[in-house]
C-alpha positions in Angstrom: 35.8 33.8 47.7 33.5 31.6 45.4 35.2 28.7 43.8 36.1 29.3 40.1 35.2 26.6 37.6 38.0 25.5 35.4 37.9 26.3 31.7 37.3 22.7 30.6 34.4 22.4 33.1 32.9 25.6 31.8 33.2 24.4 28.2 31.7 21.0 29.1 28.7 22.7 30.7 28.3 25.0 27.7 28.4 22.0 25.4 25.7 20.2 27.4 23.5 23.3 27.3 23.9 23.6 23.5 23.2 19.9 23.1 20.1 20.1 25.3 18.9 23.1 23.3 19.6 21.3 20.0 17.6 18.2 21.2 14.7 20.1 22.6 11.5 19.3 20.9 9.5 22.0 19.2 6.3 22.8 21.1 3.2 20.7 20.0 1.2 21.6 18.0 2.8 23.8 15.5 0.5 25.9 13.4 0.7 23.4 10.6 0.1 20.4 12.9 -3.0 22.1 14.4 -4.3 22.7 10.9 -3.8 19.0 10.0 -6.1 18.2 12.9 -8.7 20.8 12.0 -8.6 19.6 8.4 -9.4 16.0 9.5 -12.8 17.0 11.0 -16.3 17.6 9.7 -17.3 15.6 6.7 -19.6 17.7 4.4 -23.3 17.4 5.2 -23.9 15.6 1.9 -21.7 13.3 -0.2 -19.8 14.7 -3.2 -21.6 14.4 -6.5 -20.6 11.4 -8.6 -21.3 12.5 -12.2 -20.8 9.0 -13.4 -24.0 7.9 -11.7 -26.9 10.0 -12.7 -29.2 8.2 -10.2 -27.0 9.0 -7.1 -29.5 11.2 -5.4 -32.8 9.9 -7.0 -35.1 8.9 -4.1 -36.6 6.2 -6.2 -33.2 4.8 -7.0 -32.3 4.9 -3.3 -35.5 3.0 -2.4 -34.8 0.3 -5.1 -31.2 0.1 -4.0 -32.1 -0.4 -0.4 -34.3 -3.3 -1.3 -31.7 -4.9 -3.6 -28.9 -4.4 -1.0 -30.8 -6.6 1.5 -32.2 -9.1 -1.0 -30.5 -12.6 -1.0 -32.1 -13.3 -4.3 -29.4 -11.2 -5.9 -27.0 -14.1 -5.4 -27.1 -17.3 -7.4 -27.2 -19.4 -4.3 -30.0 -17.4 -2.8 -28.3 -17.1 0.6 -26.0 -14.1 0.3 -27.0 -10.4 0.1 -24.8 -7.3 0.1 -25.8 -7.0 3.7 -24.3 -10.4 4.5 -20.8 -9.0 4.2 -21.7 -5.4 5.0 -24.1 -5.4 8.0 -24.2 -4.4 11.6 -22.7 -1.2 13.1 -19.3 -1.9 11.4 -21.0 -2.4 8.0 -18.6 -5.3 7.5 -18.1 -8.7 9.0 -16.5 -9.4 12.4 -14.4 -12.2 11.0 -11.2 -12.0 9.0 -13.0 -13.2 5.8 -16.6 -13.4 4.8 -18.6 -16.4 3.6 -19.9 -16.2 0.0 -21.7 -18.6 -2.3 -18.4 -20.3 -3.2 -16.6 -20.2 0.2 -14.4 -17.7 1.9 -13.8 -14.3 0.3 -10.2 -13.4 -0.6 -10.0 -10.3 1.6 -11.6 -8.8 4.6 -14.7 -6.8 3.4 -14.0 -3.0 3.7 -16.5 -1.1 5.8 -19.2 0.8 3.9 -19.3 3.8 6.3 -18.9 7.0 4.4 -18.0 5.2 1.1 -19.5 8.0 -1.0 -16.6 10.2 0.0 -14.0 7.8 -1.4 -12.3 7.9 -4.9 -11.1 4.3 -5.2 -12.7 1.0 -4.2 -11.7 -2.6 -3.4 -8.4 -3.1 -1.6 -6.5 -3.1 -4.9 -8.4 -0.4 -6.7 -10.2 -2.6 -9.1 -13.2 -0.2 -9.0 -13.0 3.5 -9.3 -16.6 4.5 -8.5 -19.0 3.4 -5.8 -21.5 2.1 -8.3 -19.1 0.0 -10.4 -17.7 -1.5 -7.2 -21.0 -3.2 -6.7 -20.6 -5.1 -9.9 -17.6 -7.0 -8.6 -18.9 -8.9 -5.5 -22.3 -9.4 -7.3 -20.6 -11.3 -10.2 -17.7 -12.8 -8.3 -18.2 -16.6 -8.2 -16.9 -16.8 -4.6 -19.1 -14.0 -3.3 -22.6 -13.6 -4.8 -22.0 -15.5 -8.1 -24.8 -13.6 -9.9 -25.2 -13.6 -13.7 -27.2 -11.2 -15.8 -29.9 -13.9 -15.9 -29.9 -14.1 -12.1 -30.4 -10.3 -11.8 -33.0 -10.2 -14.6 -35.1 -12.9 -13.0 -35.1 -11.1 -9.6 -36.0 -7.8 -11.1 -38.7 -9.3 -13.2 -40.4 -11.2 -10.4 -39.9 -8.6 -7.6 -39.0 -5.2 -8.8 -40.2 -4.7 -12.4 -42.3 -1.6 -11.7 -39.6 0.0 -9.4 -36.9 -0.7 -12.0 -38.9 1.0 -14.8 -39.7 4.0 -12.7 -36.0 4.6 -12.1 -34.4 3.7 -15.4 -37.3 4.5 -17.8 -37.4 1.1 -19.6 -38.7 -2.3 -18.7 -36.3 -5.0 -17.5 -36.9 -7.0 -20.7 -35.6 -4.2 -22.8 -32.3 -3.8 -20.9 -29.1 -5.5 -22.3 -27.1 -7.8 -20.0 -24.2 -5.4 -19.3 -26.6 -2.5 -18.8 -28.8 -4.4 -16.4 -25.8 -5.0 -14.1 -24.7 -1.4 -14.3 -28.2 -0.1 -13.5 -28.7 -2.4 -10.5 -25.3 -1.3 -9.2 -26.2 2.3 -9.6 -29.3 1.8 -7.5 -27.3 0.0 -4.8 -24.8 2.8 -4.8 -27.5 5.3 -4.4 -28.4 3.5 -1.2 -24.8 3.2 -0.1 -24.4 6.9 -0.7 -26.6 7.5 2.3 -24.4 5.5 4.8 -22.7 7.9 7.2 -21.0 6.9 10.4 -22.3 8.1 13.7 -21.1 11.6 14.8 -17.6 11.0 16.1 -16.3 12.4 19.4 -13.0 13.1 17.5 -14.4 16.2 15.8 -15.5 17.6 19.2 -12.2 16.7 20.8 -10.3 18.5 18.1 -12.4 21.6 18.5 -11.8 21.6 22.3 -8.1 21.1 21.7 -7.9 24.0 19.3 -9.6 26.2 21.9 -7.0 25.0 24.5 -4.2 25.9 22.1 -5.6 29.4 21.7 -5.8 29.7 25.5 -2.3 28.3 25.9 -3.5 25.3 28.0 -3.0 22.5 25.4 -0.6 20.4 27.5 -3.5 19.9 30.0 -6.0 18.8 27.4 -6.9 15.1 27.7 -6.2 14.5 24.0 -2.7 16.2 24.0 -0.6 13.1 23.9 -2.9 11.1 21.6 -3.0 14.0 19.1 0.8 14.4 19.3 1.3 10.7 18.5 -1.3 10.9 15.7 0.1 13.9 14.0 3.8 14.0 14.9 5.3 10.7 16.3 3.1 8.4 14.2 2.5 10.8 11.2 -0.8 9.0 10.8 -2.4 12.0 9.1 0.1 11.8 6.3 -2.0 9.0 4.7 -5.2 9.3 6.8 -5.8 13.0 6.0 -8.7 15.3 5.5 -12.3 14.9 6.7 -12.6 11.4 5.2 -9.3 10.4 7.1 -7.9 8.8 3.9 -5.8 10.1 1.0 -7.5 7.6 -1.3 -4.0 6.5 -2.2 -2.3 3.2 -2.3 0.5 2.1 0.1 2.3 -1.0 1.0 2.3 -1.0 4.8 4.0 -4.4 5.1 1.1 -6.8 6.0 2.0 -10.5 5.6 0.3 -11.6 2.4 1.7 -13.9 -0.3 -1.7 -15.0 -1.7 -2.8 -15.0 -5.3 -4.1 -11.4 -5.1 -1.0 -10.0 -3.3 0.1 -7.9 -6.2 -2.4 -5.3 -5.1 -2.9 -2.0 -6.9 -0.2 -2.8 -9.5 -2.7 -5.2 -11.3 -6.0 -4.0 -9.9 -5.9 -0.4 -11.3 -4.6 -1.5 -14.7 -7.5 -3.9 -15.0 -10.0 -1.2 -14.3 -8.9 1.0 -17.1 -10.4 -1.0 -20.0 -13.3 -2.4 -17.9 -16.7 -1.6 -19.5 -18.0 -0.5 -16.0 -15.2 1.9 -15.3 -15.7 5.7 -15.0 -14.6 6.0 -18.6 -16.6 3.1 -19.9 -19.8 2.9 -21.9 -22.0 2.6 -18.8 -20.6 5.7 -17.1 -22.8 8.8 -17.2 -19.8 11.0 -17.4 -17.1 9.0 -19.4 -14.9 12.0 -20.1 -15.2 13.7 -16.7 -13.0 14.2 -13.6 -13.3 10.6 -12.5 -12.1 9.3 -15.9 -9.2 11.7 -15.9 -8.2 10.6 -12.4 -8.2 7.0 -13.5 -6.0 7.9 -16.5 -3.6 9.8 -14.2 -3.4 6.9 -11.8 -2.7 4.4 -14.5 0.1 6.5 -15.9 1.6 6.8 -12.5 1.6 3.1 -12.1 3.2 2.6 -15.5 6.0 5.1 -14.6 6.6 3.8 -11.0 5.3 0.2 -10.8 7.4 -0.7 -7.8 5.5 1.8 -5.7 2.2 -0.1 -6.3 3.4 -3.7 -6.0 1.6 -5.1 -2.9 0.0 -1.7 -2.2 -3.5 -1.4 -0.9 -6.0 1.4 -0.7 -5.8 3.6 2.4 -9.0 2.9 4.4 -10.8 5.7 6.2 -10.2 5.8 9.9 -13.8 7.1 10.5 -15.7 4.6 12.7 -12.5 2.5 12.9 -13.4 1.4 16.4 -16.4 -0.5 14.9 -14.8 -2.3 12.0 -12.6 -5.0 13.5 -10.8 -7.1 12.4 -8.3 -5.0 10.5 -6.1 -4.8 7.4 -7.0 -6.3 4.0 -6.3 -9.8 5.3 -8.4 -9.3 8.5 -5.3 -10.6 10.4 -5.3 -8.0 13.2 -8.1 -8.8 15.5 -8.1 -5.7 17.7 -7.3 -2.0 17.3 -4.6 -2.5 19.9 -3.0 -5.0 17.4 -3.0 -2.3 14.7 -1.2 0.2 17.0 1.4 -2.5 17.8 1.8 -3.3 14.1 2.7 0.3 13.2 4.8 0.7 16.3 7.0 -2.1 15.2 7.1 -0.9 11.6 5.0 -3.6 10.0 5.7 -7.3 9.3 9.1 -8.6 8.1 10.3 -8.2 4.6 9.7 -11.3 2.5 6.3 -12.0 4.0 4.6 -9.8 1.5 5.1 -8.7 -2.2 6.9 -5.5 -2.9 8.6 -3.1 -0.5 7.1 -1.1 2.3 6.2 2.5 1.6 8.9 4.9 2.9 6.6 6.1 5.7 6.4 2.7 7.3 9.2 2.7 9.9 9.4 1.4 13.5 7.9 4.0 15.8 8.8 2.3 19.0 5.9 3.8 20.9 5.8 3.6 24.6 2.9 2.0 26.4 1.6 5.4 27.3 1.8 6.6 23.7 0.0 3.5 22.5 -2.8 3.9 25.0 -3.2 7.6 24.1 -3.3 6.9 20.3 -5.7 4.1 20.9 -8.2 6.4 22.6 -8.0 8.9 19.7 -8.6 6.1 17.1 -11.6 4.9 19.1 -13.0 8.4 19.1 -13.1 8.6 15.3 
């Protein structure tokens, strides 16, 4: 006769079964998670139209902008060009800070790969269009330290004919503010063409989607990395869509108590009345979508200022393996350091202004999960 289990034993086993069922993880990926991955692939073949820059796709403007981008004569010291801080395969520097005419820059220069797909620029949002972003480093006394006179002299001596072909008037007839705007629009026309190398990530997602359809996704080499990216790490919450950025502002808890540490709280407000903003007199579409977006963002900051204190723009993850060092301070030397940073939930409170965004919590990733996520990031 088989031995009978006691009622307490039976109940205990039943409870364990229920607990195991309750704790069982949903299969990965869900339909929504797979869609997140698919949505993160394939940038459009051409950059979005920026109506605030009428010269965005003008071949003559691109040609002039290419020359200006690489010309050290655009700086007052004659030793710094745009390329000085945005060169090489990372289109940034490989040091935490860059060297300008007046010393070290305040932040790590963001990469220029795929910048035409972004909506906000500079780490703190002080520029809202690709072309007006170029005004800031050009005139910053620490970076290129150019003045309208510097720019006018360079154009007159080296690019007078090119300038007139693009903008329809001689250099001598252009007012100071306008000359800075025009040069910046030409540089942006060149930067508009900068697209990162075709990433393996897009191909890996396509292969993984096929594996999901076939029911073999657990055997796919990207299974764990994608699971950490989408579910455990929730990376695609902020690094979403084909550009792998929400163009939003978040405080991820990077140690920074420097003068510019207020971040987007001050940066975006300063942009609003700036003559070079998307709504300013030098914009080619001052009442369009970009101007409306700036107004909406400013109102959001006024209503919820704490959300923007210490917040920085979400960088794109495309070509992230090429752009070390990382974060706006350049403090994280390797991509492995970035994974460790997010795994521990950022730096300690009190080492930066403001409070961490609610999404920044300790992930406590295992070594296997870290390695898998790292491979996915390198593939982007």
